C-alpha positions as CSV (number, residue, x, y, z in Angstrom):
1,M,15.0,-27.3,-13.8
2,E,14.3,-24.2,-15.8
3,A,11.5,-23.3,-13.4
4,F,14.0,-23.4,-10.5
5,E,16.6,-21.4,-12.3
6,I,14.2,-18.5,-12.6
7,L,14.7,-17.8,-8.9
8,F,18.4,-16.9,-9.5
9,T,18.0,-14.5,-12.4
10,A,18.3,-10.7,-12.0
11,S,15.2,-10.0,-14.1
12,F,13.0,-12.0,-11.8
13,W,14.1,-10.1,-8.7
14,V,13.9,-6.8,-10.5
15,A,10.3,-7.6,-11.4
16,A,9.6,-8.8,-7.8
17,I,10.9,-5.6,-6.2
18,R,9.0,-3.5,-8.7
19,I,5.7,-5.4,-8.0
20,A,6.3,-5.1,-4.3
21,S,6.8,-1.3,-4.2
22,P,3.2,-0.2,-4.3
23,L,2.3,-3.0,-1.8
24,I,5.0,-1.6,0.5
25,F,3.5,1.9,0.5
26,A,0.0,0.7,1.0
27,T,0.9,-1.9,3.6
28,M,2.8,0.7,5.7
29,G,-0.3,3.0,5.4
30,E,-2.6,0.3,6.6
31,L,-0.2,-0.7,9.4
32,I,-0.2,2.8,10.8
33,C,-4.0,3.0,10.8
34,E,-4.4,-0.4,12.5
35,R,-1.6,0.4,15.0
36,A,-3.7,3.3,16.1
37,G,-6.8,1.1,16.4
38,V,-8.6,1.8,13.1
39,L,-9.2,-0.8,10.4
40,N,-9.1,1.1,7.0
41,L,-11.0,-0.9,4.4
42,G,-11.1,2.1,2.2
43,I,-7.6,1.2,1.0
44,E,-8.6,-0.2,-2.4
45,G,-10.5,3.0,-3.3
46,I,-7.9,5.3,-1.9
47,M,-5.2,3.5,-4.0
48,V,-7.4,4.1,-7.1
49,A,-7.9,7.8,-6.2
50,G,-4.1,8.2,-5.6
51,A,-3.3,6.5,-8.9
52,F,-5.6,8.8,-10.8
53,A,-4.7,12.0,-8.9
54,G,-1.0,11.5,-9.5
55,W,-1.4,10.7,-13.2
56,L,-3.8,13.5,-13.8
57,T,-1.5,16.0,-12.2
58,V,1.3,15.1,-14.5
59,Y,-1.0,14.8,-17.5
60,L,-2.1,18.4,-16.9
61,G,1.4,19.7,-16.8
62,G,2.7,19.1,-13.3
63,D,6.0,17.4,-12.6
64,L,6.3,13.9,-11.2
65,W,7.0,14.8,-7.6
66,T,4.1,17.2,-7.6
67,G,1.9,14.4,-8.8
68,V,3.1,12.2,-5.9
69,A,2.3,15.1,-3.4
70,I,-1.1,15.6,-4.9
71,A,-1.8,11.9,-4.7
72,A,-0.8,11.9,-1.0
73,M,-3.0,14.9,-0.4
74,A,-6.0,13.1,-2.0
75,G,-5.4,10.1,0.1
76,A,-5.2,12.2,3.3
77,M,-8.5,13.8,2.5
78,F,-10.2,10.4,2.1
79,G,-8.5,9.4,5.3
80,L,-9.9,12.5,7.1
81,L,-13.4,11.5,6.0
82,H,-12.9,8.0,7.2
83,A,-11.5,9.1,10.5
84,T,-14.2,11.7,11.0
85,L,-16.9,9.0,10.7
86,T,-15.2,6.2,12.7
87,V,-13.2,8.0,15.4
88,P,-15.3,10.7,17.0
89,L,-18.6,9.4,15.7
90,G,-17.8,5.8,16.4
91,L,-19.5,4.4,13.2
92,S,-18.7,0.9,12.0
93,Q,-15.2,0.8,10.6
94,H,-16.2,-2.0,8.2
95,V,-19.1,-0.1,6.7
96,V,-17.3,3.2,6.5
97,G,-14.2,1.6,4.9
98,I,-16.3,-0.1,2.2
99,G,-18.1,3.1,1.7
100,I,-14.9,5.0,1.2
101,T,-13.7,2.5,-1.4
102,L,-17.0,2.9,-3.3
103,L,-16.9,6.7,-3.0
104,A,-13.3,7.0,-4.1
105,T,-13.6,4.6,-7.0
106,S,-16.9,6.2,-8.2
107,L,-15.6,9.8,-7.8
108,T,-12.4,8.8,-9.7
109,Y,-14.5,7.4,-12.6
110,F,-16.7,10.4,-12.7
111,T,-13.8,12.8,-12.7
112,Y,-12.0,10.8,-15.4
113,R,-15.1,11.1,-17.7
114,I,-15.5,14.8,-17.0
115,V,-11.9,15.6,-17.7
116,L,-11.5,13.2,-20.7
117,P,-14.9,12.7,-22.1
118,E,-13.8,11.7,-25.6
119,V,-10.8,9.6,-24.8
120,T,-11.0,5.9,-25.8
121,S,-7.5,4.8,-24.6
122,P,-5.7,6.2,-21.6
123,P,-3.2,9.0,-22.5
124,R,0.4,8.4,-21.6
125,I,2.7,10.5,-19.4
126,A,6.5,10.6,-18.9
127,S,6.9,8.4,-15.8
128,F,9.8,7.9,-13.4
129,Q,12.7,6.1,-14.9
130,P,15.2,3.7,-13.2
131,L,17.9,5.6,-11.3
132,P,20.9,3.3,-10.9
133,V,23.1,3.7,-7.8
134,P,26.7,3.9,-8.8
135,V,28.8,0.8,-8.0
136,L,26.0,-0.9,-6.1
137,S,23.9,-1.4,-9.2
138,E,26.7,-3.5,-10.7
139,I,26.5,-6.2,-8.0
140,P,25.3,-9.5,-9.7
141,V,21.5,-10.2,-9.2
142,L,21.2,-8.1,-6.1
143,G,22.5,-4.9,-7.7
144,P,19.8,-4.6,-10.5
145,A,17.1,-5.7,-8.1
146,L,17.7,-3.2,-5.4
147,F,19.9,-0.5,-6.8
148,N,18.6,0.0,-10.4
149,Q,15.0,1.0,-9.6
150,T,12.9,4.1,-9.9
151,P,13.0,6.8,-7.2
152,L,9.6,5.7,-5.9
153,T,10.9,2.2,-5.2
154,Y,13.8,3.7,-3.1
155,L,11.3,5.9,-1.3
156,A,9.1,2.8,-0.5
157,F,12.0,1.1,1.3
158,V,12.9,4.4,3.1
159,T,9.3,4.6,4.2
160,V,9.6,1.3,6.0
161,G,12.6,2.5,7.9
162,V,10.9,5.8,8.8
163,V,7.6,4.1,9.9
164,A,9.6,1.6,12.1
165,W,11.7,4.4,13.6
166,V,8.6,6.6,14.4
167,L,6.6,3.8,15.8
168,Y,9.3,2.4,18.1
169,R,11.7,5.2,18.7
170,T,9.6,8.4,19.2
171,P,7.0,9.6,21.7
172,L,4.6,10.0,18.7
173,G,5.0,6.4,17.8
174,L,4.4,5.4,21.4
175,A,1.2,7.4,21.5
176,V,0.0,5.8,18.2
177,R,0.7,2.3,19.5
178,A,-1.0,3.1,22.8
179,A,-4.0,4.4,21.0
180,G,-4.4,0.9,19.4
181,E,-3.7,-1.0,22.6
182,N,-5.0,1.1,25.5
183,P,-6.6,4.4,24.6
184,S,-7.5,5.1,28.2
185,A,-3.8,5.3,29.0
186,V,-3.3,7.8,26.2
187,E,-6.1,10.0,27.6
188,A,-4.6,9.7,31.1
189,Q,-1.5,11.4,29.8
190,G,-3.5,14.3,28.5
191,I,-3.2,13.3,24.8
192,S,-6.3,13.3,22.6
193,V,-7.0,9.8,21.3
194,T,-9.2,11.3,18.6
195,A,-6.3,13.5,17.3
196,I,-3.9,10.6,17.4
197,R,-6.2,8.2,15.6
198,T,-7.3,10.8,13.0
199,G,-3.7,11.8,12.3
200,A,-2.7,8.2,11.9
201,V,-5.5,7.4,9.5
202,M,-4.7,10.5,7.4
203,A,-1.0,9.7,7.3
204,G,-1.7,6.0,6.5
205,S,-4.2,6.9,3.8
206,A,-1.7,9.3,2.2
207,L,0.8,6.4,1.9
208,M,-1.9,4.2,0.4
209,A,-2.5,6.8,-2.3
210,V,1.2,7.0,-3.0
211,G,1.1,3.3,-3.5
212,G,-1.6,3.7,-6.1
213,A,0.4,6.6,-7.7
214,F,3.4,4.3,-8.1
215,L,1.4,2.2,-10.6
216,T,0.6,5.2,-12.9
217,M,3.8,7.1,-12.4
218,S,6.5,4.4,-12.1
219,A,5.3,1.0,-13.1
220,F,3.2,2.2,-16.0
221,N,2.7,5.5,-17.7
222,S,-1.1,5.7,-17.9
223,F,-4.2,5.2,-15.9
224,F,-6.9,2.5,-16.2
225,F,-9.5,1.4,-13.6
226,E,-8.5,-2.2,-13.2
227,M,-4.9,-1.4,-12.4
228,I,-5.3,-1.8,-8.6
229,N,-6.8,-5.2,-9.1
230,G,-7.2,-6.2,-5.4
231,R,-3.8,-5.0,-4.2
232,G,-5.5,-3.1,-1.4
233,W,-7.0,-6.2,0.1
234,I,-3.7,-8.0,-0.2
235,C,-2.1,-5.2,1.8
236,I,-4.6,-5.7,4.6
237,A,-3.6,-9.4,4.7
238,L,0.1,-8.4,4.6
239,V,-0.3,-6.4,7.8
240,V,-1.6,-9.5,9.6
241,F,1.2,-11.6,8.0
242,G,3.7,-9.1,9.4
243,S,2.2,-9.2,12.9
244,W,1.7,-5.4,12.6
245,R,5.5,-4.9,12.4
246,P,7.0,-2.9,9.5
247,G,10.0,-5.2,8.9
248,K,8.0,-8.4,8.7
249,A,5.3,-6.7,6.6
250,L,8.0,-5.7,4.1
251,L,9.1,-9.3,3.8
252,G,5.5,-10.3,3.2
253,A,5.1,-7.8,0.4
254,I,8.3,-9.0,-1.3
255,L,7.2,-12.6,-0.9
256,F,3.8,-12.0,-2.5
257,A,5.5,-10.0,-5.3
258,A,7.9,-12.8,-5.9
259,F,5.0,-15.3,-6.2
260,D,3.4,-12.9,-8.7
261,A,6.5,-12.4,-10.8
262,Y,7.2,-16.2,-10.7
263,Q,3.7,-17.1,-12.0
264,V,4.2,-14.9,-15.1
265,R,7.5,-16.6,-15.9
266,L,5.9,-20.1,-15.4
267,Q,3.2,-19.2,-17.9
268,Q,6.0,-18.5,-20.5
269,I,7.7,-21.8,-19.8
270,T,4.6,-23.9,-20.1
271,G,3.6,-22.2,-23.3
272,G,-0.1,-22.4,-22.6
273,A,-0.2,-26.1,-21.8
274,V,-1.6,-25.2,-18.4
275,P,-4.6,-22.9,-18.0
276,Y,-3.4,-19.4,-17.2
277,Q,-6.0,-19.0,-14.5
278,L,-4.1,-21.5,-12.4
279,F,-1.0,-19.3,-12.6
280,L,-2.9,-16.1,-11.8
281,M,-4.4,-17.9,-8.7
282,M,-1.0,-19.1,-7.5
283,P,0.3,-16.0,-5.7
284,F,-3.0,-15.6,-3.8
285,V,-3.2,-19.2,-2.8
286,L,0.4,-19.2,-1.6
287,S,-0.1,-15.9,0.2
288,I,-3.2,-17.3,2.0
289,L,-1.2,-20.4,3.1
290,A,1.6,-18.2,4.4
291,L,-0.9,-15.9,6.1
292,V,-2.4,-18.9,7.9
293,V,1.0,-20.1,9.1
294,M,2.2,-16.7,10.2
295,S,-1.0,-15.2,11.7
296,R,-1.4,-18.0,14.3
297,R,1.0,-16.2,16.6
298,A,0.1,-12.7,15.6
299,A,-0.6,-10.3,18.5
300,Y,-3.1,-7.8,17.1
301,P,-3.7,-4.3,18.7
302,K,-6.1,-4.9,21.5
303,A,-8.2,-1.8,20.8
304,L,-8.4,-2.4,17.0
305,M,-11.9,-1.6,15.7
306,I,-13.1,-0.6,19.1
307,P,-14.5,3.0,19.2
308,Y,-13.3,5.2,22.1
309,Q,-15.1,8.2,23.6
310,K,-13.3,10.5,26.0
311,G,-14.0,9.7,29.6
312,E,-15.0,6.1,28.9
313,R,-13.3,3.3,30.9
């Protein structure tokens, strides 16, 4: 009974929304890339680079929002490299993506050791603090979960709305979706498919990096290399779970985060009677099952992972 009551506590949903926030940023970033026809497997490394870039900026004296901006810029640069290799050159998106992950992770580790050669434990910074919304934060359960979070969590939810609006209500969004469905039609309108896809990958990678920065500047107040811990790969699955739609992908991120928050509380209830590895595995197993169920009807972008050269038919 106690395990069931967890689902109705404010602390559980506060934790779930906090865990979901970096996933939301990165999932929206991957969704933009894939909507334009590019699979970005560099997401894991880009999140690591973003987490480090944001944290280092603040550690060296910059303010928090400058750290977010620098993280986004770092992500965009890795996105530019990814797009340059995969869009005009037509190289394998799988190979390039894995290469970007390895490059970003290794470069981050190298920079960390250069900047902080003698440090044994990660230095701490002053991170974002919860910013309660007057009146709304007083609503039972829902108030603390949604309206007593850090500014980056609010920004994550705003990002979902902006991405959905741009994709479905603007000419730019139409061009991005067409680049992932029928790039020949985009070219026929006099629009550069290369420019659209490159811009989408850069913008998406910037969001991925902000998702990483959330961990060092909002969830925690320091940087360590294991902090991404596979979140990037989960975000790729969440895009499929959400059928490449921002709203459904948001629900998927919250669902996975709820599984994650729930397993932590179950460990506390059992008091070690059950091996903790089973609880750590639970959110991933449940997410895989949900992915299998939801992805059966998913309509993926028709030109996803298919290189396009101008003039081809």
